[in-house]
N, C-alpha and C positions, 0 to 999 in steps of 0.2 A: 393482466395477461389472462387468455384459455382458457379456462377448462375441459379436460374429457371432461367423456361420462363416466368414467371411474370414480365413484367417489374414494380409494382406498386403494394402499401401497402393499399387495402382498406378495409373496415373492417370486409369485407365477411374473406378477406385472413388469417384477421390478428383474424379470433378465427377459422381458421380450425384445427384440433387434431393436438395435444406438442406428439411426439413420444422422441423426439430425442433432445436434452441439449448439451451442452458447459459453461464449468468452466471457465475462463479463471482466475486461480486459480490453483497452485499445490492442488494434491489430497489431501484430507485428513486424520483424522484417518477413519478406518468404520467404525467407532457407530456414524459418523457423521448423521445431521437433511436428509443431502444429500441420504444416504442409506440408510433410513426411505423412503422418496419419491421416490425407484430407487424400493422397493422392494412394498413402498404402488400403485404404479398406471402404476407399468410394464414400467418401463421405461429405458432409456438409454439414462446416464447422465459420459457425457468425460469431461475430466481433463486439460487444459492445458493452464502456465504460459504463457505470450502473453509477459509480463516483466519480468526482471531481472537485480539482481544489480550486481554492479561491481564494485570494489578498483580507484580508481585514481590511476595513475602511480607515483611515485616519486617527477616526471621531475614535470608532473601537477602541485603537490604538493608546489611544488620551484616556480609555480610560483606566486600564491595568497600572497609570502612574510608573509609566518605568524610562525613564531616563536614559536613552542609548548612552549619549557620551558622558557618561556615566563608568562604563563603563573598557576596561581596558580589554578585553580579550574577543571576540564571540566564535563562538562553535557552531562548526558546519555540515550534517549526518546527511542533504541531502543535496542536487541542481535544487526543488522547488525550495528552498530555506532561502539559499544566494538568490535565488532572486526572486522575490519578497523582503528580503532583507535591506536590498538596495533599491529596490524597484519606494520603500516605506519611507527609509532616509530623504530620497530624494521628494518626496512628495508630503513630505512632512520638514523640506528644504534643509534636510540637519545634515552637514558635514566632516564628513568621517577621520578620524582624528589618521594621519596620514602614518603615527604610530601603534597603531591597532592590530593588534596580532591574530592571526586566525585560526585558527585546532581542526583540519578537516578530515572529515572520517576513512576518507579512502582518495588513491591517487584519482580516478577520474573527478570527485569533488575537487578536491584541490586544482587542477589543470579548470576545469573545468571554473573556479574562482577567477581565474585573467582577464577571462567579457567582459573583471571590471574594475581589477587591480592589477598593480603589474608585480610580480611575484617575486619576495624580494628571502630567499635564505632565511632571516635573519626574523622575518616573523611570517610564516606561515608552517606551522607543524603538523605534517602529514601520521599518519593510521595507515592500518592496512589496506581491513572493512570494517570491521566491529567495533564497537565501542570501546567493548574489554579492552580491544590493541590499546585505546585511548586512554588507558590510565596509567600508565609510564609515563605519559606528557603531561599529565594533570597532573602526577607525581611532581615531573623535575618545575614546573613551574603553577605552582600553589598561593603566588600570593597573587594570580594574578584575578580578577575582575571579570568573569564569566559572566558576555549574554550569549544563554540558548532560545537564538529565535527555531520557532514551533511550530506546529502544528496539535488545532485541537485532541487531537485525539494521537496520540503516543506514546512510545514507550518508556518504564523507567529508567532504561539504564545508565544514562547520563549523569541527570539527576545522584541517581544512589549511586554512583562512585562520588560522584562529588562532597557529596556529600560523608561518607569512606571516608574518606582523604580529609574532609574541613575548611575543600576551594570553595569557596562566596558563588558561588552561582543564580542569573533570575532566569527564568525561562519565562521569553517572549511569544504569543501566541499569536503569530502572523499569518498566517492559510488557516483556516476551515476544510477538513474534509464535508462539501455535501451531497444528497443525494441527487443525482442526471436528473431528468423529465424522458420517462420510458411509457408514455400514453402508444406511441407509436406499437411498442408489442402488444398493445388490450389486447388483440384476435391471432396473435401470433404463437408458436406453441413450438418447442423447440425436446426430445428424447431426455438431454442433458443441460443443467447449469450446472455450471460450475464456478464456486465463489472458491476467492481470493484474500476477505478480507469479514470482516462481521458486520463493518457499516457497508456492504454491497448487500449483505443478508438484510438490513436493515431498509435497503435502498428499497430493496424487490417489496415490502409492507410497505412501506411509505409510498409506491407510487400503488402495488395491489393490494387494499390491505383486506382482502376477504379474497388474499391466492389462496387454492388448495394445490397440497402435490399432486394428486392420485397418482396418471403415469409417467410424472417429470420424477428424472433420477436426481439426485444434489447431488453434484462432488464440491467435494471440499480444500486448501490448502491451510492447513495450521493450527495446531490443537485448538489455537481460542476463534478459528474459523468453523473449527467443526462444532466449536460447543455455543455459536449463534446461533447456525443449524439444529440444533437436535434441543437447546432454547424454543422453539420457536416450534418445540413440536414434531418436526418436518423427522423423515429417513435421510439418514447418512448412509447414500447409497456406494461412494465412491467416497476414499480418503488416501491423500499423503502431506508428507512424506511419511514412507513408511517403506523397513528393510528390504522388500521385494522391490518396494517403487519409491525412488527418493524423483520425483522429480513428476507431477500431476501429468505431465503427456505420457511419462512414460504407467503409471495406473488408472488411467483412462482405454492404453492401449491392454494391458491385462482388462481388464472390465466390459471390452466392446467386444475380444479375443471370445470370451468367454460368453456372454449375451448373444451375441453372433454366431455361436456356436461351430468360431474357427480353429478349432484346440480336438 
């Protein structure tokens, strides 16, 4: 990624007008809040995922020495987990036990599960939205042998809940978060780069080891992403969620209004 002439990020530079923004995620629907920002402030907003998901190979999965058929229940916390679980079972020529129970973190996930199985009340259990919501489900089914298909980068909340309840849990890495190839951005500059995960920040430096922030403003969503920005000795100019800006688009709008002297 090309570096502007300046080599420091002073307060004066940080308040330079904003015309272009790079969102390090896939392009959302046309009616997203980013579309409103584009129209309202005449901004150039591009979308480019800095990371992507890849399924582990059958060879790598076997190295984990996990017997899928030895489990009585599967925990799904995302659509990715559903896809890669059934893909891996197919590749391994494993026929999932028809009596297997499925614990889904949200109605969206359980609905997506219907792509692979015929959902019946007696074997699909659904939380509201978060891992904490699933605690009561696990408590009612403490004797299950849970399999948790997950990424190599994951939160510990499911594991911590199961440990607290004394539930048998096997974490099975079935997909990985990897850095995308960003070589085509080498000569491209943006006024703001927006990150949503520590992995996105890692991808920036894997693609551009000599990256210097210079006049580029950095935005981060979530405390772990903000920490990753600070760990790289970058200046964090925009942070969300905050009380006055619970969303990333809201935080960007506040900053743009200030930098572009619209208030």
